[in-house]
C-alpha positions as CSV (number, residue, x, y, z in Angstrom):
1,M,18.4,-9.9,7.4
2,K,18.1,-9.7,3.6
3,R,15.7,-7.0,2.3
4,D,13.0,-8.0,-0.1
5,K,13.6,-6.5,-3.6
6,H,10.1,-5.0,-3.6
7,I,10.9,-2.9,-0.5
8,P,10.6,0.0,-0.1
9,L,7.1,0.2,-1.6
10,T,6.2,3.4,-3.3
11,E,3.8,5.6,-1.3
12,T,1.0,4.9,-3.9
13,V,1.5,1.1,-3.8
14,Y,1.6,1.2,0.0
15,Y,-1.7,2.9,0.2
16,I,-3.3,0.7,-2.4
17,L,-2.3,-2.4,-0.5
18,L,-3.5,-0.9,2.7
19,S,-6.8,0.0,1.1
20,L,-7.2,-3.6,0.0
21,L,-7.2,-5.2,3.5
22,E,-10.9,-5.2,2.7
23,P,-12.1,-6.1,-0.8
24,A,-12.7,-3.0,-3.0
25,H,-13.2,-2.0,-6.7
26,G,-11.2,0.7,-8.5
27,Y,-13.2,3.7,-7.6
28,L,-13.4,2.7,-3.9
29,I,-9.6,2.1,-3.9
30,L,-9.1,5.7,-5.2
31,Q,-11.3,7.0,-2.5
32,K,-9.7,5.0,0.3
33,V,-6.2,6.0,-0.8
34,E,-7.1,9.7,-0.8
35,E,-8.8,9.2,2.6
36,L,-5.9,7.2,4.2
37,S,-3.3,9.7,2.9
38,N,-5.3,12.7,4.2
39,G,-5.7,13.9,0.6
40,Q,-1.9,13.8,0.0
41,V,-2.1,11.0,-2.6
42,R,-4.5,11.4,-5.5
43,M,-4.3,9.0,-8.5
44,A,-5.7,9.1,-11.9
45,A,-7.6,6.0,-13.0
46,G,-4.8,5.0,-15.4
47,T,-2.2,5.2,-12.7
48,L,-4.4,3.0,-10.4
49,Y,-5.1,0.4,-13.1
50,G,-1.4,0.2,-14.1
51,A,-0.5,-0.4,-10.4
52,I,-3.3,-3.0,-10.1
53,E,-1.9,-4.9,-13.1
54,N,1.6,-4.9,-11.6
55,L,0.3,-6.0,-8.1
56,L,-1.7,-8.8,-9.7
57,K,1.5,-10.0,-11.5
58,L,3.4,-9.9,-8.2
59,K,0.6,-11.8,-6.5
60,F,0.3,-9.1,-3.9
61,I,-3.5,-8.7,-4.7
62,Q,-6.0,-11.0,-6.3
63,P,-9.4,-10.5,-7.9
64,V,-12.5,-11.7,-5.9
65,E,-16.0,-12.5,-6.9
66,S,-18.5,-9.6,-6.7
67,G,-22.2,-9.3,-7.2
68,D,-21.6,-6.6,-9.9
69,S,-20.3,-7.9,-13.2
70,R,-19.4,-4.4,-14.2
71,R,-16.8,-3.9,-11.5
72,K,-13.6,-5.8,-10.8
73,V,-13.0,-6.3,-7.0
74,Y,-9.6,-7.0,-5.5
75,K,-8.2,-7.9,-2.1
76,I,-4.7,-8.2,-0.7
77,T,-3.1,-11.6,-0.6
78,E,-1.1,-13.1,2.3
79,M,2.1,-12.3,0.3
80,G,0.8,-8.7,-0.1
81,K,0.2,-8.5,3.6
82,E,3.7,-9.7,4.3
83,I,5.2,-7.1,2.0
84,L,3.1,-4.4,3.7
85,R,4.2,-5.6,7.1
86,L,7.9,-5.6,6.0
87,D,7.7,-2.1,4.7
88,L,5.9,-1.0,8.0
89,E,8.8,-2.5,10.0
90,R,11.3,-0.6,7.8
91,M,9.5,2.7,8.3
92,Q,9.1,2.1,12.1
93,H,12.9,1.5,12.3
94,M,13.6,4.7,10.4
95,I,11.3,6.7,12.6
96,G,12.8,5.2,15.8
97,I,16.4,6.0,14.8
98,T,15.4,9.5,13.6
99,E,13.6,10.2,16.9
100,D,16.6,9.0,18.9
101,S,18.9,11.2,16.8
102,F,16.7,14.2,17.4
103,K,16.7,13.6,21.1
104,R,20.5,13.2,21.3
105,G,20.8,16.4,19.2
106,G,18.5,18.3,21.5
107,I,15.8,18.7,18.9
108,S,12.3,17.8,19.8
């Protein structure tokens, strides 16, 4: 199976896409990423908006209508969901073979 050129996702992009399974604006995305990562990933606003611009160009996310004209709201696209799923499968494979290797090596 040929790997998509966008895989592996960076940790930051992975969490941004995951946070956009439900529509969210920038500040909410920052909060969700920090929450989902147990505080391990914290982004500056500039980093987030650079990533958003890139994800929009790749068509992994799209803007959606919101009731607040001051905030831009985004959600993941079907293409974004597929990329997220492919990276999840990649990580699951890595975890599985690592666990098997540890078991064979007597490490638990």
